[in-house]
C-alpha positions as CSV (number, residue, x, y, z in Angstrom):
1,M,-0.8,-0.7,-38.3
2,K,0.6,2.0,-40.6
3,R,1.9,3.9,-37.6
4,A,3.7,0.8,-36.4
5,V,5.5,0.4,-39.7
6,V,6.5,4.0,-39.8
7,A,8.0,3.6,-36.3
8,L,10.0,0.6,-37.5
9,M,11.3,2.5,-40.5
10,L,12.3,5.5,-38.4
11,V,14.2,3.3,-36.0
12,A,16.0,1.7,-39.0
13,G,16.7,5.1,-40.4
14,V,19.4,5.9,-37.8
15,A,21.6,3.0,-39.0
16,H,24.8,3.4,-41.0
17,A,26.7,1.3,-43.5
18,D,29.2,-0.7,-41.5
19,G,27.9,-4.0,-39.9
20,I,28.5,-6.9,-37.6
21,P,31.2,-9.6,-38.2
22,A,30.7,-11.7,-41.3
23,G,29.2,-15.1,-40.8
24,I,27.0,-14.1,-37.8
25,V,23.8,-14.5,-39.8
26,K,22.7,-15.5,-43.3
27,A,20.5,-12.6,-44.2
28,P,17.3,-13.1,-46.2
29,A,17.8,-12.7,-49.9
30,G,17.0,-9.2,-51.1
31,W,16.9,-7.6,-47.7
32,S,19.0,-4.5,-47.3
33,V,21.3,-4.2,-44.3
34,E,22.4,-1.2,-42.2
35,A,24.5,-1.0,-39.1
36,D,22.9,0.7,-36.1
37,R,25.5,3.0,-34.5
38,S,23.0,3.9,-31.7
39,A,23.8,0.5,-30.2
40,A,26.5,1.0,-27.6
41,G,27.7,-1.2,-24.8
42,S,27.9,-0.1,-21.2
43,G,29.0,-1.5,-17.9
44,A,30.6,-4.9,-18.3
45,V,29.8,-4.9,-22.1
46,T,33.1,-4.4,-23.9
47,Q,31.8,-4.6,-27.5
48,M,28.3,-4.3,-29.0
49,A,27.2,-4.1,-32.6
50,R,23.7,-4.2,-34.2
51,A,22.7,-4.6,-37.8
52,I,19.2,-3.9,-39.2
53,Y,17.8,-5.9,-42.1
54,K,14.8,-4.7,-44.0
55,P,12.8,-6.2,-47.0
56,A,11.7,-4.1,-49.9
57,E,8.1,-4.2,-48.7
58,A,6.9,-2.9,-45.4
59,G,5.9,-5.1,-42.5
60,A,9.1,-6.7,-41.2
61,V,12.4,-5.8,-39.6
62,L,15.3,-8.1,-38.5
63,Y,17.7,-6.9,-35.8
64,V,20.9,-8.9,-35.2
65,T,22.9,-7.9,-32.2
66,R,26.4,-9.1,-31.1
67,V,27.5,-8.5,-27.5
68,E,30.9,-9.3,-26.0
69,I,31.7,-9.3,-22.3
70,R,34.9,-10.0,-20.5
71,T,34.6,-12.7,-17.9
72,T,36.3,-14.9,-15.3
73,D,35.8,-18.5,-14.6
74,A,33.5,-17.7,-11.6
75,Q,31.3,-15.3,-13.5
76,R,31.1,-17.1,-16.9
77,N,27.9,-19.1,-16.4
78,V,26.1,-16.2,-14.7
79,I,27.0,-13.7,-17.5
80,A,26.0,-16.2,-20.2
81,S,22.7,-17.1,-18.5
82,N,21.9,-13.4,-18.1
83,E,22.4,-12.7,-21.8
84,L,20.4,-15.8,-22.7
85,A,17.5,-14.5,-20.6
86,E,17.5,-11.0,-22.1
87,I,14.9,-11.9,-24.8
88,E,12.5,-13.0,-22.0
89,A,13.2,-9.7,-20.1
90,A,12.3,-7.7,-23.2
91,F,9.1,-9.7,-23.5
92,V,8.2,-8.8,-19.9
93,R,8.9,-5.2,-20.6
94,Q,6.4,-5.3,-23.5
95,G,3.6,-5.4,-20.9
96,S,0.6,-7.5,-20.2
97,D,-0.8,-7.3,-23.7
98,A,2.0,-9.5,-25.0
99,K,1.2,-13.2,-25.1
100,T,3.6,-16.1,-25.4
101,I,3.4,-18.3,-28.4
102,Q,6.5,-20.5,-27.9
103,Q,9.6,-20.6,-25.7
104,T,12.6,-22.9,-25.4
105,K,15.9,-22.7,-23.6
106,R,18.7,-25.3,-23.7
107,A,22.4,-26.0,-23.5
108,D,23.7,-27.4,-26.7
109,A,26.7,-29.6,-25.8
110,S,27.6,-30.3,-29.4
111,K,28.3,-26.7,-30.1
112,Q,29.4,-25.7,-26.6
113,Q,26.7,-22.9,-26.5
114,L,23.4,-21.9,-24.9
115,D,20.4,-21.4,-27.1
116,A,17.0,-19.7,-26.3
117,E,14.0,-18.9,-28.5
118,L,10.9,-16.9,-27.6
119,A,7.9,-16.0,-29.8
120,W,5.1,-13.7,-28.7
121,R,2.4,-11.5,-30.1
122,D,0.8,-8.2,-29.0
123,D,-2.6,-7.7,-30.7
124,K,-3.0,-4.2,-29.2
125,A,0.3,-3.1,-30.6
126,G,-0.3,-5.0,-33.8
127,I,3.0,-6.9,-33.8
128,T,4.6,-10.4,-33.5
129,D,8.1,-11.0,-32.3
130,H,10.3,-14.1,-32.8
131,S,13.7,-13.8,-31.1
132,R,16.6,-16.2,-30.7
133,T,19.8,-15.8,-28.6
134,I,22.9,-18.0,-28.7
135,V,25.8,-17.7,-26.2
136,A,29.3,-19.1,-26.3
137,A,32.5,-18.4,-24.4
138,N,36.2,-18.9,-24.2
139,D,38.5,-18.4,-21.2
140,E,38.3,-14.6,-21.3
141,R,35.0,-13.5,-22.9
142,V,31.3,-14.4,-23.3
143,V,29.8,-13.7,-26.8
144,A,26.0,-13.5,-27.3
145,V,24.3,-13.1,-30.7
146,T,20.6,-12.3,-30.8
147,G,18.3,-12.1,-33.7
148,Q,14.9,-10.4,-33.4
149,C,12.2,-10.7,-36.1
150,L,9.6,-8.0,-35.6
151,L,6.6,-8.2,-37.9
152,S,3.3,-6.5,-38.2
153,L,0.2,-8.8,-37.9
154,D,-0.7,-8.6,-41.6
155,A,2.8,-9.0,-43.0
156,P,3.1,-11.6,-45.9
157,A,3.9,-15.1,-44.7
158,A,7.0,-15.1,-47.0
159,L,8.5,-12.3,-44.8
160,A,8.0,-14.3,-41.6
161,T,9.5,-17.5,-43.2
162,A,12.6,-15.6,-44.5
163,C,13.1,-13.9,-41.1
164,D,12.8,-17.3,-39.2
165,A,15.3,-18.8,-41.6
166,A,17.8,-16.0,-40.7
167,L,17.3,-16.8,-37.0
168,A,18.1,-20.4,-37.6
169,S,21.3,-19.5,-39.3
170,L,22.8,-17.5,-36.4
171,E,26.4,-18.3,-35.5
172,I,28.9,-17.1,-33.0
173,D,32.4,-16.1,-34.2
174,L,34.2,-18.2,-31.7
175,A,36.0,-21.4,-33.0
176,L,34.6,-24.5,-31.5
177,E,38.0,-25.7,-30.3
178,V,38.5,-22.6,-28.1
179,R,35.0,-22.7,-26.5
180,V,34.4,-23.8,-23.0
181,A,31.3,-25.6,-21.6
182,L,28.5,-23.4,-20.4
183,A,25.6,-24.2,-18.1
184,I,22.3,-22.3,-17.5
185,V,22.0,-20.9,-14.0
186,G,19.1,-19.2,-12.4
187,G,16.6,-20.8,-14.8
188,N,15.4,-24.1,-16.1
189,A,16.8,-25.4,-19.4
190,S,14.4,-27.3,-21.7
191,T,15.5,-30.4,-23.5
192,V,15.7,-30.5,-27.2
193,G,12.2,-31.4,-28.7
194,A,10.4,-31.0,-25.3
195,P,7.1,-29.1,-25.5
196,P,7.7,-25.4,-24.6
197,A,5.6,-23.4,-22.3
198,V,2.9,-22.2,-24.5
199,E,-0.1,-19.9,-24.0
200,S,-2.8,-20.4,-26.6
201,P,-3.2,-17.1,-28.4
202,P,-5.4,-16.5,-31.5
203,P,-3.7,-17.9,-34.7
204,V,-0.7,-15.8,-35.7
205,A,-1.1,-13.9,-38.9
206,P,2.4,-12.8,-40.1
207,V,2.7,-9.0,-39.6
208,A,1.6,-6.2,-41.9
209,S,2.2,-2.6,-42.9
210,G,2.2,-1.3,-39.4
211,S,3.5,-2.1,-36.0
212,A,4.6,-0.4,-32.8
213,T,8.1,0.8,-32.1
214,P,10.1,-2.4,-31.1
215,S,11.6,-3.0,-27.8
216,A,15.3,-3.8,-27.9
217,T,16.4,-7.4,-27.3
218,M,19.7,-6.5,-25.7
219,S,20.2,-3.9,-23.1
220,D,22.4,-2.8,-20.3
221,G,19.7,-3.5,-17.7
222,S,18.7,0.1,-17.3
223,N,15.1,-0.6,-18.2
224,T,14.2,-1.7,-14.7
225,P,10.4,-2.1,-14.3
226,L,8.9,0.2,-11.6
227,A,7.2,-1.3,-8.6
228,P,3.4,-1.2,-8.7
229,I,1.9,2.1,-7.3
230,V,-0.7,1.5,-4.6
231,V,-3.6,3.9,-5.0
232,A,-5.6,4.5,-1.8
233,P,-9.4,4.3,-2.2
234,P,-11.2,7.6,-2.1
235,P,-12.4,8.6,1.4
236,R,-15.8,7.2,2.3
237,K,-18.5,9.9,2.0
238,E,-20.7,10.2,5.1
239,A,-24.5,10.1,4.7
240,D,-26.2,13.5,4.8
241,R,-28.2,13.5,8.1
242,R,-29.9,16.9,7.5
243,P,-33.1,15.4,6.2
244,L,-33.3,13.2,9.3
245,Y,-32.8,16.2,11.6
246,L,-35.4,18.2,9.8
247,G,-37.9,15.4,10.1
248,L,-37.3,15.0,13.8
249,G,-37.7,18.7,14.3
250,L,-41.1,18.7,12.6
251,I,-42.2,15.9,14.8
252,V,-41.2,17.8,17.9
253,I,-42.9,21.0,16.7
254,A,-46.1,19.0,16.0
255,A,-46.0,17.3,19.4
256,L,-45.6,20.7,21.1
257,F,-48.5,22.2,19.1
258,F,-50.7,19.3,20.0
259,Y,-49.7,19.6,23.7
260,N,-50.5,23.3,23.7
261,R,-53.8,22.8,22.0
262,R,-54.8,20.2,24.6
263,R,-53.9,22.6,27.5
264,R,-55.8,25.5,25.9
265,D,-58.9,23.4,25.4
266,R,-58.7,22.2,29.1
267,F,-58.2,25.8,30.3
268,E,-61.2,27.1,28.3
269,K,-63.4,24.2,29.7
270,E,-62.4,25.0,33.2
271,T,-63.1,28.7,32.7
272,T,-66.6,27.9,31.3
273,D,-67.5,25.7,34.2
274,E,-66.7,28.4,36.7
């Protein structure tokens, strides 16, 4: 656990003092904030900024990332849906030890935005992750804001509660009157209040003073999983036939010895009779 917390603090240590646009998130009271200049857009991403929020005590980190992508009418829903699905892709990259706690995905018509949440835990790594992404767009650009609460399994419950409240406060800096309607493509949206797809893990204990290095919630898609490697079974070892050959050889020698003995006895008898 301690190694996990140290890893979290090392990641946070690369941040600097600027930040993301005001109003994106209501940070937990008493948590410090730093801007992560290691976050840089690539490809179609035109702007990217990430802020790191840390409490005074170890065991929790909140990452808030804003991504802006230029778009056309034909590409808008695809780009928005891809950004919405990034938290799920990050969960898949975590590996088979990560188990889903709760997941929802929906289109919010009242705010003209898409909204997805995913919570999972990895007992082997000693962490829990609760992430939320919201996506909105105007005629020219798609804007996605993602919050990721990463906590160690023995973190105080108050840290988890404060981080979850920050996720609920996420906003996109696009005025409602300039937003255009978005639809989720390439995936199924869940209705508000519908039971999410849940795998029953052991009860979640909020995270503690150690956790593994977190996986980023926003990426340029370069972390493509490798295809499984097929390992051929070892060549089948043939049975050692030498003992069998030795046994057969002894039988043949014994038979020849018996045959010669019988011939000698017959010859000696014939000689005596003469």
